[in-house]
N, C-alpha and C positions, 0 to 999 in steps of 0.2 A: 793246576795241581803242581806243587813244587816237587823236586826230586826227594827232598827230605821227608815230606809227608808220605810219599810212596814207600820209602824205606821204613818209616815208622809203621806203616800198614803191614809191611812184611815182617815186622818184629826185629829189625836190625837196629841196634844202637851204635853209639860211637865205638865201643869196645869191639864189637863184632866186625865193624867196618875196618878197623885197624888190623885185626887179625887177618881178614881177607886180603888186605893190601900187602901185608908182610908175606903171606903165602904166595901171592902173585909175584912179588919182587923176588922171592927165592926161586920160583919156577922159571920165570922168563928173564930175569936180570934187569938192571936199571936202564940199559940202552934200548931194550926192546919194548918196554912199557909205553912210551909215548906213541910209537907207531901203532901198537895194538889199540890204544885208546882212540887215536885218530881214525883208524879203520872202523871201530865200533861206532863212533859218533857219525861218521859218514853213512854207515849202513842204516842207522836209526833214522837219520834225516831223509835218506832216500826212500825208506819204507813209509815214513809219514807223508812224504810228497806223493807217493804212488797211491796210498790209501785215500788221500784227499782228492786227487785228480780223478781217479777211477771210481766213480760212483756206481750205483747199481744200474748198469746198462746191459741191455740184451742185444746181441748181434743177430740180426735176421738174415738168413741166407736165402738167396733166391734160387729156386730150382726150376729147371727147364722142364716143360711138360713132355717133351719128346725123348728125354733120356730116362733110363730106368737104372736103379742100382745094380751093379754087377755087369752091365753091358757096355763097358768102356772100350 
């Protein structure tokens, strides 16, 4: 799935994207946008890697038979 098909699914055309980019430019300034985009890209990449690596696993904890909850 390309990013453009996702944006088309969201109903965003080229005009809407230009308006969003202009608003971002006005809010954050030209010098801050590259660092924001880099941070967002790294966050998405890290999230995808974590989602791919961490499958549905269950952690089983071993309990000792001689200990009871609350008697530590």
